N, CA, C and O atoms as a GROMACS GRO file, in nm:
protein
  540
    1MET      N    1   0.079  -0.128   0.006
    1MET     CA    2  -0.002   0.002  -0.006
    1MET      C    3   0.093   0.130  -0.008
    1MET      O    4   0.191   0.141   0.065
    2GLU      N    5   0.058   0.208  -0.086
    2GLU     CA    6   0.137   0.326  -0.102
    2GLU      C    7   0.077   0.455  -0.013
    2GLU      O    8  -0.041   0.490  -0.014
    3GLN      N    9   0.176   0.512   0.057
    3GLN     CA   10   0.137   0.617   0.145
    3GLN      C   11   0.162   0.745   0.089
    3GLN      O   12   0.279   0.768   0.057
    4THR      N   13   0.058   0.850   0.068
    4THR     CA   14   0.078   0.975   0.037
    4THR      C   15   0.066   1.047   0.142
    4THR      O   16  -0.021   1.017   0.223
    5ASP      N   17   0.150   1.157   0.164
    5ASP     CA   18   0.157   1.258   0.260
    5ASP      C   19   0.116   1.388   0.203
    5ASP      O   20   0.188   1.445   0.122
    6GLN      N   21   0.005   1.436   0.242
    6GLN     CA   22  -0.026   1.557   0.205
    6GLN      C   23  -0.030   1.672   0.297
    6GLN      O   24  -0.087   1.652   0.404
    7LEU      N   25   0.014   1.780   0.276
    7LEU     CA   26   0.049   1.894   0.374
    7LEU      C   27  -0.078   1.958   0.363
    7LEU      O   28  -0.154   1.966   0.267
    8PRO      N   29  -0.089   2.011   0.502
    8PRO     CA   30  -0.226   2.106   0.522
    8PRO      C   31  -0.206   2.234   0.437
    8PRO      O   32  -0.096   2.276   0.403
    9PRO      N   33  -0.318   2.289   0.409
    9PRO     CA   34  -0.311   2.422   0.340
    9PRO      C   35  -0.228   2.518   0.405
    9PRO      O   36  -0.250   2.543   0.524
   10ASP      N   37  -0.141   2.572   0.348
   10ASP     CA   38  -0.054   2.693   0.410
   10ASP      C   39  -0.110   2.820   0.412
   10ASP      O   40  -0.221   2.843   0.365
   11ALA      N   41  -0.030   2.912   0.470
   11ALA     CA   42  -0.104   3.066   0.473
   11ALA      C   43  -0.125   3.102   0.343
   11ALA      O   44  -0.239   3.142   0.318
   12ALA      N   45  -0.028   3.099   0.235
   12ALA     CA   46  -0.040   3.143   0.102
   12ALA      C   47  -0.161   3.084   0.047
   12ALA      O   48  -0.227   3.161  -0.024
   13MET      N   49  -0.206   2.965   0.064
   13MET     CA   50  -0.307   2.927   0.000
   13MET      C   51  -0.457   2.979   0.071
   13MET      O   52  -0.561   2.985   0.004
   14ILE      N   53  -0.449   3.016   0.215
   14ILE     CA   54  -0.570   3.063   0.266
   14ILE      C   55  -0.578   3.218   0.212
   14ILE      O   56  -0.683   3.276   0.184
   15GLU      N   57  -0.449   3.271   0.205
   15GLU     CA   58  -0.446   3.422   0.169
   15GLU      C   59  -0.529   3.432  -0.001
   15GLU      O   60  -0.604   3.520  -0.043
   16ALA      N   61  -0.483   3.318  -0.065
   16ALA     CA   62  -0.538   3.335  -0.213
   16ALA      C   63  -0.673   3.310  -0.209
   16ALA      O   64  -0.738   3.371  -0.294
   17ILE      N   65  -0.734   3.237  -0.132
   17ILE     CA   66  -0.881   3.228  -0.121
   17ILE      C   67  -0.933   3.342  -0.082
   17ILE      O   68  -1.024   3.395  -0.146
   18ALA      N   69  -0.885   3.389   0.020
   18ALA     CA   70  -0.948   3.521   0.088
   18ALA      C   71  -0.937   3.635  -0.012
   18ALA      O   72  -1.021   3.725  -0.013
   19ARG      N   73  -0.833   3.631  -0.097
   19ARG     CA   74  -0.810   3.740  -0.204
   19ARG      C   75  -0.930   3.711  -0.315
   19ARG      O   76  -1.006   3.798  -0.356
   20ALA      N   77  -0.932   3.594  -0.350
   20ALA     CA   78  -1.020   3.538  -0.440
   20ALA      C   79  -1.175   3.586  -0.401
   20ALA      O   80  -1.257   3.630  -0.481
   21THR      N   81  -1.188   3.572  -0.290
   21THR     CA   82  -1.339   3.601  -0.223
   21THR      C   83  -1.343   3.753  -0.233
   21THR      O   84  -1.450   3.796  -0.276
   22ILE      N   85  -1.247   3.847  -0.203
   22ILE     CA   86  -1.261   3.982  -0.211
   22ILE      C   87  -1.289   4.023  -0.360
   22ILE      O   88  -1.379   4.100  -0.392
   23ALA      N   89  -1.203   3.962  -0.447
   23ALA     CA   90  -1.218   4.003  -0.580
   23ALA      C   91  -1.361   3.983  -0.638
   23ALA      O   92  -1.397   4.050  -0.735
   24GLY      N   93  -1.446   3.889  -0.575
   24GLY     CA   94  -1.566   3.841  -0.611
   24GLY      C   95  -1.671   3.907  -0.562
   24GLY      O   96  -1.789   3.879  -0.584
   25LEU      N   97  -1.624   4.011  -0.482
   25LEU     CA   98  -1.740   4.124  -0.388
   25LEU      C   99  -1.772   4.222  -0.496
   25LEU      O  100  -1.692   4.257  -0.582
   26PRO      N  101  -1.909   4.266  -0.482
   26PRO     CA  102  -1.970   4.368  -0.558
   26PRO      C  103  -1.877   4.468  -0.567
   26PRO      O  104  -1.808   4.486  -0.466
   27PRO      N  105  -1.855   4.547  -0.676
   27PRO     CA  106  -1.754   4.670  -0.704
   27PRO      C  107  -1.748   4.777  -0.581
   27PRO      O  108  -1.646   4.828  -0.536
   28ALA      N  109  -1.888   4.800  -0.533
   28ALA     CA  110  -1.905   4.911  -0.428
   28ALA      C  111  -1.830   4.867  -0.309
   28ALA      O  112  -1.772   4.950  -0.240
   29PHE      N  113  -1.826   4.733  -0.280
   29PHE     CA  114  -1.755   4.722  -0.157
   29PHE      C  115  -1.614   4.696  -0.188
   29PHE      O  116  -1.528   4.740  -0.111
   30ARG      N  117  -1.579   4.629  -0.292
   30ARG     CA  118  -1.429   4.629  -0.322
   30ARG      C  119  -1.360   4.785  -0.337
   30ARG      O  120  -1.242   4.802  -0.306
   31ALA      N  121  -1.429   4.877  -0.377
   31ALA     CA  122  -1.384   4.991  -0.387
   31ALA      C  123  -1.328   5.061  -0.243
   31ALA      O  124  -1.252   5.157  -0.241
   32HIS      N  125  -1.375   5.002  -0.138
   32HIS     CA  126  -1.339   5.045  -0.017
   32HIS      C  127  -1.256   4.967   0.067
   32HIS      O  128  -1.237   4.990   0.186
   33LEU      N  129  -1.199   4.859  -0.009
   33LEU     CA  130  -1.109   4.772   0.068
   33LEU      C  131  -0.965   4.791   0.025
   33LEU      O  132  -0.882   4.717   0.078
   34GLY      N  133  -0.929   4.871  -0.054
   34GLY     CA  134  -0.800   4.877  -0.117
   34GLY      C  135  -0.700   4.897  -0.007
   34GLY      O  136  -0.602   4.822  -0.007
   35ASP      N  137  -0.712   4.993   0.091
   35ASP     CA  138  -0.608   4.994   0.195
   35ASP      C  139  -0.638   4.919   0.318
   35ASP      O  140  -0.604   4.970   0.424
   36VAL      N  141  -0.693   4.814   0.318
   36VAL     CA  142  -0.725   4.705   0.433
   36VAL      C  143  -0.602   4.625   0.407
   36VAL      O  144  -0.564   4.600   0.292
   37VAL      N  145  -0.542   4.588   0.509
   37VAL     CA  146  -0.416   4.514   0.493
   37VAL      C  147  -0.498   4.337   0.537
   37VAL      O  148  -0.574   4.314   0.632
   38LEU      N  149  -0.459   4.259   0.455
   38LEU     CA  150  -0.503   4.113   0.479
   38LEU      C  151  -0.370   4.034   0.528
   38LEU      O  152  -0.269   4.026   0.459
   39SER      N  153  -0.382   3.982   0.642
   39SER     CA  154  -0.260   3.885   0.674
   39SER      C  155  -0.336   3.770   0.732
   39SER      O  156  -0.445   3.775   0.790
   40VAL      N  157  -0.254   3.654   0.703
   40VAL     CA  158  -0.283   3.513   0.763
   40VAL      C  159  -0.165   3.476   0.856
   40VAL      O  160  -0.047   3.487   0.821
   41GLU      N  161  -0.202   3.434   0.966
   41GLU     CA  162  -0.104   3.403   1.101
   41GLU      C  163  -0.162   3.259   1.130
   41GLU      O  164  -0.268   3.208   1.094
   42GLU      N  165  -0.061   3.210   1.207
   42GLU     CA  166  -0.104   3.068   1.267
   42GLU      C  167  -0.214   3.099   1.366
   42GLU      O  168  -0.322   3.040   1.358
   43PHE      N  169  -0.192   3.183   1.454
   43PHE     CA  170  -0.279   3.204   1.576
   43PHE      C  171  -0.286   3.342   1.607
   43PHE      O  172  -0.194   3.412   1.566
   44ALA      N  173  -0.393   3.404   1.684
   44ALA     CA  174  -0.388   3.531   1.715
   44ALA      C  175  -0.302   3.539   1.831
   44ALA      O  176  -0.280   3.445   1.908
   45ASP      N  177  -0.247   3.670   1.840
   45ASP     CA  178  -0.142   3.686   1.943
   45ASP      C  179  -0.204   3.698   2.082
   45ASP      O  180  -0.326   3.704   2.093
   46ASP      N  181  -0.134   3.702   2.173
   46ASP     CA  182  -0.202   3.701   2.325
   46ASP      C  183  -0.269   3.829   2.343
   46ASP      O  184  -0.370   3.825   2.414
   47ALA      N  185  -0.233   3.951   2.292
   47ALA     CA  186  -0.291   4.072   2.308
   47ALA      C  187  -0.451   4.065   2.250
   47ALA      O  188  -0.549   4.110   2.309
   48THR      N  189  -0.449   4.008   2.142
   48THR     CA  190  -0.568   3.995   2.078
   48THR      C  191  -0.671   3.923   2.144
   48THR      O  192  -0.784   3.968   2.161
   49LEU      N  193  -0.627   3.792   2.187
   49LEU     CA  194  -0.706   3.703   2.272
   49LEU      C  195  -0.761   3.757   2.399
   49LEU      O  196  -0.875   3.740   2.440
   50ASP      N  197  -0.652   3.837   2.468
   50ASP     CA  198  -0.682   3.883   2.590
   50ASP      C  199  -0.794   3.998   2.577
   50ASP      O  200  -0.893   4.007   2.651
   51ALA      N  201  -0.767   4.069   2.489
   51ALA     CA  202  -0.884   4.197   2.454
   51ALA      C  203  -1.014   4.149   2.413
   51ALA      O  204  -1.113   4.221   2.429
   52LEU      N  205  -1.023   4.033   2.361
   52LEU     CA  206  -1.147   3.976   2.323
   52LEU      C  207  -1.194   3.878   2.411
   52LEU      O  208  -1.298   3.814   2.389
   53GLY      N  209  -1.106   3.856   2.539
   53GLY     CA  210  -1.150   3.741   2.645
   53GLY      C  211  -1.174   3.610   2.607
   53GLY      O  212  -1.258   3.534   2.654
   54ILE      N  213  -1.087   3.586   2.510
   54ILE     CA  214  -1.076   3.445   2.445
   54ILE      C  215  -0.949   3.368   2.519
   54ILE      O  216  -0.838   3.421   2.533
   55GLU      N  217  -0.974   3.268   2.553
   55GLU     CA  218  -0.871   3.182   2.624
   55GLU      C  219  -0.797   3.089   2.533
   55GLU      O  220  -0.674   3.080   2.527
   56ASP      N  221  -0.886   3.016   2.461
   56ASP     CA  222  -0.833   2.923   2.368
   56ASP      C  223  -0.814   2.970   2.211
   56ASP      O  224  -0.911   2.985   2.138
   57PRO      N  225  -0.705   2.988   2.176
   57PRO     CA  226  -0.660   3.048   2.059
   57PRO      C  227  -0.736   2.974   1.932
   57PRO      O  228  -0.746   3.034   1.825
   58PHE      N  229  -0.782   2.856   1.948
   58PHE     CA  230  -0.845   2.766   1.842
   58PHE      C  231  -1.010   2.828   1.825
   58PHE      O  232  -1.087   2.789   1.738
   59ASP      N  233  -1.039   2.921   1.916
   59ASP     CA  234  -1.162   2.978   1.921
   59ASP      C  235  -1.180   3.102   1.821
   59ASP      O  236  -1.295   3.138   1.794
   60LEU      N  237  -1.088   3.158   1.774
   60LEU     CA  238  -1.065   3.270   1.690
   60LEU      C  239  -1.001   3.231   1.552
   60LEU      O  240  -0.887   3.188   1.531
   61SER      N  241  -1.108   3.259   1.459
   61SER     CA  242  -1.057   3.212   1.315
   61SER      C  243  -1.021   3.345   1.244
   61SER      O  244  -0.962   3.338   1.137
   62GLY      N  245  -1.053   3.466   1.299
   62GLY     CA  246  -1.038   3.581   1.213
   62GLY      C  247  -1.070   3.702   1.299
   62GLY      O  248  -1.138   3.685   1.400
   63VAL      N  249  -1.022   3.832   1.266
   63VAL     CA  250  -1.050   3.932   1.355
   63VAL      C  251  -1.022   4.064   1.242
   63VAL      O  252  -0.954   4.064   1.139
   64TYR      N  253  -1.095   4.166   1.301
   64TYR     CA  254  -1.091   4.292   1.203
   64TYR      C  255  -1.030   4.386   1.304
   64TYR      O  256  -1.074   4.390   1.419
   65HIS      N  257  -0.926   4.464   1.261
   65HIS     CA  258  -0.869   4.545   1.360
   65HIS      C  259  -0.882   4.690   1.290
   65HIS      O  260  -0.816   4.706   1.187
   66GLY      N  261  -0.957   4.789   1.334
   66GLY     CA  262  -0.975   4.909   1.279
   66GLY      C  263  -1.114   4.976   1.306
   66GLY      O  264  -1.190   4.922   1.386
   67ARG      N  265  -1.146   5.081   1.247
   67ARG     CA  266  -1.264   5.161   1.271
   67ARG      C  267  -1.352   5.132   1.149
   67ARG      O  268  -1.308   5.143   1.034
   68PRO      N  269  -1.483   5.092   1.179
   68PRO     CA  270  -1.576   5.071   1.052
   68PRO      C  271  -1.577   5.200   0.981
   68PRO      O  272  -1.565   5.308   1.039
   69ILE      N  273  -1.591   5.184   0.858
   69ILE     CA  274  -1.613   5.315   0.781
   69ILE      C  275  -1.686   5.428   0.815
   69ILE      O  276  -1.647   5.544   0.803
   70GLY      N  277  -1.816   5.379   0.867
   70GLY     CA  278  -1.914   5.484   0.917
   70GLY      C  279  -1.862   5.562   1.034
   70GLY      O  280  -1.903   5.676   1.052
   71GLU      N  281  -1.776   5.507   1.115
   71GLU     CA  282  -1.716   5.590   1.216
   71GLU      C  283  -1.593   5.667   1.210
   71GLU      O  284  -1.538   5.723   1.305
   72LYS      N  285  -1.546   5.664   1.065
   72LYS     CA  286  -1.423   5.742   1.044
   72LYS      C  287  -1.443   5.890   1.008
   72LYS      O  288  -1.542   5.934   0.949
   73SER      N  289  -1.345   5.958   1.048
   73SER     CA  290  -1.351   6.095   1.020
   73SER      C  291  -1.237   6.153   0.928
   73SER      O  292  -1.133   6.088   0.913
   74SER      N  293  -1.254   6.269   0.871
   74SER     CA  294  -1.146   6.322   0.801
   74SER      C  295  -1.045   6.385   0.905
   74SER      O  296  -0.931   6.422   0.876
   75MET      N  297  -1.099   6.391   1.025
   75MET     CA  298  -1.004   6.450   1.118
   75MET      C  299  -0.912   6.347   1.187
   75MET      O  300  -0.825   6.376   1.268
   76ASP      N  301  -0.945   6.213   1.141
   76ASP     CA  302  -0.842   6.095   1.213
   76ASP      C  303  -0.701   6.134   1.144
   76ASP      O  304  -0.683   6.167   1.027
   77THR      N  305  -0.615   6.124   1.237
   77THR     CA  306  -0.481   6.142   1.190
   77THR      C  307  -0.376   6.030   1.257
   77THR      O  308  -0.394   5.976   1.366
   78ALA      N  309  -0.271   6.009   1.173
   78ALA     CA  310  -0.182   5.916   1.218
   78ALA      C  311  -0.240   5.779   1.277
   78ALA      O  312  -0.187   5.738   1.380
   79THR      N  313  -0.341   5.706   1.221
   79THR     CA  314  -0.396   5.608   1.250
   79THR      C  315  -0.331   5.475   1.170
   79THR      O  316  -0.295   5.489   1.053
   80LEU      N  317  -0.320   5.368   1.226
   80LEU     CA  318  -0.276   5.253   1.154
   80LEU      C  319  -0.381   5.208   1.034
   80LEU      O  320  -0.499   5.244   1.040
   81PRO      N  321  -0.342   5.145   0.948
   81PRO     CA  322  -0.441   5.083   0.842
   81PRO      C  323  -0.514   4.996   0.900
   81PRO      O  324  -0.469   4.925   0.990
   82ASP      N  325  -0.640   4.989   0.855
   82ASP     CA  326  -0.738   4.889   0.879
   82ASP      C  327  -0.676   4.744   0.867
   82ASP      O  328  -0.592   4.733   0.778
   83ARG      N  329  -0.703   4.631   0.942
   83ARG     CA  330  -0.626   4.505   0.910
   83ARG      C  331  -0.744   4.394   0.924
   83ARG      O  332  -0.825   4.408   1.016
   84ILE      N  333  -0.753   4.298   0.846
   84ILE     CA  334  -0.796   4.173   0.871
   84ILE      C  335  -0.716   4.045   0.888
   84ILE      O  336  -0.655   3.991   0.796
   85HIS      N  337  -0.720   4.009   0.990
   85HIS     CA  338  -0.639   3.877   1.024
   85HIS      C  339  -0.716   3.730   1.016
   85HIS      O  340  -0.811   3.700   1.088
   86LEU      N  341  -0.665   3.659   0.930
   86LEU     CA  342  -0.711   3.525   0.937
   86LEU      C  343  -0.616   3.440   1.008
   86LEU      O  344  -0.495   3.459   0.992
   87TYR      N  345  -0.664   3.337   1.094
   87TYR     CA  346  -0.594   3.239   1.168
   87TYR      C  347  -0.597   3.118   1.088
   87TYR      O  348  -0.707   3.077   1.049
   88ARG      N  349  -0.488   3.054   1.058
   88ARG     CA  350  -0.473   2.953   0.982
   88ARG      C  351  -0.510   2.834   1.045
   88ARG      O  352  -0.602   2.769   0.996
   89ARG      N  353  -0.438   2.784   1.172
   89ARG     CA  354  -0.474   2.683   1.263
   89ARG      C  355  -0.616   2.684   1.288
   89ARG      O  356  -0.681   2.591   1.240
   90PRO      N  357  -0.674   2.770   1.351
   90PRO     CA  358  -0.823   2.764   1.390
   90PRO      C  359  -0.922   2.734   1.269
   90PRO      O  360  -1.026   2.669   1.283
   91ILE      N  361  -0.881   2.788   1.154
   91ILE     CA  362  -0.968   2.774   1.013
   91ILE      C  363  -0.941   2.628   0.997
   91ILE      O  364  -1.041   2.556   0.994
   92LEU      N  365  -0.829   2.574   0.988
   92LEU     CA  366  -0.790   2.442   0.940
   92LEU      C  367  -0.862   2.336   1.047
   92LEU      O  368  -0.905   2.230   1.001
   93ASP      N  369  -0.874   2.362   1.175
   93ASP     CA  370  -0.940   2.284   1.275
   93ASP      C  371  -1.096   2.282   1.229
   93ASP      O  372  -1.155   2.175   1.214
   94GLU      N  373  -1.155   2.404   1.209
   94GLU     CA  374  -1.286   2.415   1.181
   94GLU      C  375  -1.319   2.354   1.055
   94GLU      O  376  -1.432   2.308   1.042
   95TRP      N  377  -1.236   2.348   0.962
   95TRP     CA  378  -1.249   2.276   0.823
   95TRP      C  379  -1.249   2.124   0.852
   95TRP      O  380  -1.324   2.050   0.788
   96VAL      N  381  -1.169   2.078   0.944
   96VAL     CA  382  -1.170   1.947   0.974
   96VAL      C  383  -1.295   1.893   1.032
   96VAL      O  384  -1.355   1.792   0.997
   97ASP      N  385  -1.324   1.974   1.123
   97ASP     CA  386  -1.428   1.948   1.235
   97ASP      C  387  -1.563   1.956   1.160
   97ASP      O  388  -1.648   1.872   1.190
   98THR      N  389  -1.589   2.039   1.075
   98THR     CA  390  -1.713   2.064   1.019
   98THR      C  391  -1.748   2.012   0.896
   98THR      O  392  -1.865   1.998   0.862
   99GLY      N  393  -1.640   1.979   0.820
   99GLY     CA  394  -1.640   1.906   0.678
   99GLY      C  395  -1.697   2.016   0.577
   99GLY      O  396  -1.752   1.974   0.475
  100VAL      N  397  -1.688   2.161   0.600
  100VAL     CA  398  -1.740   2.238   0.526
  100VAL      C  399  -1.595   2.275   0.421
  100VAL      O  400  -1.480   2.279   0.464
  101GLY      N  401  -1.634   2.297   0.289
  101GLY     CA  402  -1.513   2.306   0.209
  101GLY      C  403  -1.414   2.424   0.262
  101GLY      O  404  -1.462   2.523   0.318
  102LEU      N  405  -1.286   2.412   0.243
  102LEU     CA  406  -1.202   2.499   0.274
  102LEU      C  407  -1.238   2.644   0.202
  102LEU      O  408  -1.261   2.736   0.280
  103ALA      N  409  -1.243   2.668   0.082
  103ALA     CA  410  -1.285   2.770   0.010
  103ALA      C  411  -1.406   2.849   0.062
  103ALA      O  412  -1.408   2.972   0.076
  104GLU      N  413  -1.502   2.768   0.088
  104GLU     CA  414  -1.637   2.802   0.167
  104GLU      C  415  -1.596   2.864   0.293
  104GLU      O  416  -1.624   2.982   0.316
  105LEU      N  417  -1.534   2.795   0.371
  105LEU     CA  418  -1.484   2.828   0.508
  105LEU      C  419  -1.405   2.981   0.515
  105LEU      O  420  -1.448   3.081   0.572
  106VAL      N  421  -1.293   2.969   0.449
  106VAL     CA  422  -1.217   3.086   0.429
  106VAL      C  423  -1.305   3.227   0.372
  106VAL      O  424  -1.286   3.340   0.416
  107ALA      N  425  -1.398   3.195   0.272
  107ALA     CA  426  -1.473   3.305   0.216
  107ALA      C  427  -1.578   3.350   0.340
  107ALA      O  428  -1.609   3.468   0.350
  108HIS      N  429  -1.624   3.263   0.420
  108HIS     CA  430  -1.720   3.296   0.514
  108HIS      C  431  -1.634   3.378   0.632
  108HIS      O  432  -1.681   3.481   0.682
  109VAL      N  433  -1.527   3.334   0.664
  109VAL     CA  434  -1.464   3.415   0.751
  109VAL      C  435  -1.400   3.550   0.707
  109VAL      O  436  -1.401   3.648   0.782
  110THR      N  437  -1.348   3.553   0.588
  110THR     CA  438  -1.316   3.663   0.526
  110THR      C  439  -1.428   3.777   0.524
  110THR      O  440  -1.406   3.890   0.568
  111ILE      N  441  -1.549   3.737   0.470
  111ILE     CA  442  -1.657   3.832   0.440
  111ILE      C  443  -1.688   3.865   0.591
  111ILE      O  444  -1.709   3.985   0.609
  112HIS      N  445  -1.695   3.795   0.689
  112HIS     CA  446  -1.752   3.836   0.824
  112HIS      C  447  -1.644   3.941   0.859
  112HIS      O  448  -1.680   4.054   0.890
  113GLU      N  449  -1.522   3.910   0.856
  113GLU     CA  450  -1.445   4.043   0.899
  113GLU      C  451  -1.448   4.162   0.804
  113GLU      O  452  -1.428   4.276   0.845
  114ILE      N  453  -1.473   4.135   0.680
  114ILE     CA  454  -1.508   4.270   0.589
  114ILE      C  455  -1.624   4.327   0.644
  114ILE      O  456  -1.627   4.450   0.649
  115GLY      N  457  -1.731   4.254   0.692
  115GLY     CA  458  -1.865   4.316   0.738
  115GLY      C  459  -1.834   4.392   0.862
  115GLY      O  460  -1.903   4.490   0.890
  116HIS      N  461  -1.735   4.357   0.940
  116HIS     CA  462  -1.699   4.447   1.042
  116HIS      C  463  -1.638   4.590   1.002
  116HIS      O  464  -1.652   4.695   1.064
  117HIS      N  465  -1.571   4.569   0.888
  117HIS     CA  466  -1.503   4.712   0.844
  117HIS      C  467  -1.618   4.805   0.784
  117HIS      O  468  -1.607   4.927   0.779
  118PHE      N  469  -1.719   4.742   0.742
  118PHE     CA  470  -1.817   4.813   0.700
  118PHE      C  471  -1.939   4.848   0.795
  118PHE      O  472  -2.033   4.924   0.769
  119GLY      N  473  -1.920   4.783   0.899
  119GLY     CA  474  -2.026   4.814   1.021
  119GLY      C  475  -2.157   4.730   0.987
  119GLY      O  476  -2.264   4.782   1.019
  120LEU      N  477  -2.162   4.606   0.926
  120LEU     CA  478  -2.266   4.536   0.873
  120LEU      C  479  -2.315   4.452   0.998
  120LEU      O  480  -2.242   4.413   1.089
  121SER      N  481  -2.462   4.429   0.985
  121SER     CA  482  -2.515   4.336   1.062
  121SER      C  483  -2.489   4.202   1.032
  121SER      O  484  -2.426   4.179   0.929
  122ASP      N  485  -2.530   4.097   1.111
  122ASP     CA  486  -2.483   3.954   1.061
  122ASP      C  487  -2.585   3.936   0.943
  122ASP      O  488  -2.537   3.876   0.847
  123ALA      N  489  -2.709   3.975   0.930
  123ALA     CA  490  -2.767   3.950   0.817
  123ALA      C  491  -2.738   4.014   0.707
  123ALA      O  492  -2.761   3.965   0.597
  124ASP      N  493  -2.680   4.138   0.723
  124ASP     CA  494  -2.593   4.214   0.582
  124ASP      C  495  -2.495   4.127   0.558
  124ASP      O  496  -2.476   4.095   0.441
  125MET      N  497  -2.416   4.074   0.659
  125MET     CA  498  -2.287   3.983   0.614
  125MET      C  499  -2.328   3.858   0.547
  125MET      O  500  -2.259   3.809   0.457
  126HIS      N  501  -2.447   3.803   0.591
  126HIS     CA  502  -2.486   3.688   0.514
  126HIS      C  503  -2.516   3.726   0.371
  126HIS      O  504  -2.456   3.664   0.283
  127ALA      N  505  -2.609   3.829   0.335
  127ALA     CA  506  -2.641   3.864   0.203
  127ALA      C  507  -2.494   3.897   0.128
  127ALA      O  508  -2.468   3.846   0.019
  128LEU      N  509  -2.415   3.975   0.188
  128LEU     CA  510  -2.290   4.005   0.106
  128LEU      C  511  -2.212   3.869   0.076
  128LEU      O  512  -2.158   3.849  -0.033
  129GLU      N  513  -2.210   3.773   0.183
  129GLU     CA  514  -2.153   3.640   0.149
  129GLU      C  515  -2.222   3.580   0.008
  129GLU      O  516  -2.164   3.538  -0.092
  130GLU      N  517  -2.360   3.590   0.033
  130GLU     CA  518  -2.446   3.521  -0.091
  130GLU      C  519  -2.395   3.591  -0.222
  130GLU      O  520  -2.381   3.521  -0.322
  131SER      N  521  -2.368   3.712  -0.227
  131SER     CA  522  -2.345   3.800  -0.351
  131SER      C  523  -2.205   3.769  -0.403
  131SER      O  524  -2.170   3.798  -0.517
  132ALA      N  525  -2.126   3.710  -0.314
  132ALA     CA  526  -1.969   3.698  -0.351
  132ALA      C  527  -1.963   3.543  -0.390
  132ALA      O  528  -1.857   3.502  -0.436
  133ALA      N  529  -2.060   3.460  -0.376
  133ALA     CA  530  -2.054   3.328  -0.383
  133ALA      C  531  -2.013   3.293  -0.547
  133ALA      O  532  -2.058   3.362  -0.639
  134PRO      N  533  -1.944   3.206  -0.563
  134PRO     CA  534  -1.935   3.177  -0.717
  134PRO      C  535  -2.073   3.113  -0.769
  134PRO      O  536  -2.150   3.040  -0.707
  135ARG      N  537  -2.082   3.161  -0.900
  135ARG     CA  538  -2.209   3.125  -0.972
  135ARG      C  539  -2.175   3.010  -1.047
  135ARG      O  540  -2.260   2.956  -1.118
   0.00000   0.00000   0.00000
């Protein structure tokens, strides 16, 4: 019996899925995402987990750092760029645990974090996710 070892999806693959998800969003949304930094890391750092009151790093698959568009002001100065962090290991664990396709899961997490950037409700995030789904 031949054994094949498959490596789990790496950060670059997850980032590629997230970027493809963003590219599939309606133009009105994409136009406001150009300055948002997207990064994929193994886990959230301790400061992020502490700020959110999360003890187990596997419980956080993504987070948005920044101010929603509706709360921004032209008077804001010297602010860091808005950032979306996706966390590879929690995403992979959820992928294995749920059986949801990796592309679908990464798209879901990405759109959820984008929703925070726009200050969307959960229902609005769901509608945005539907609009970005491949046809």
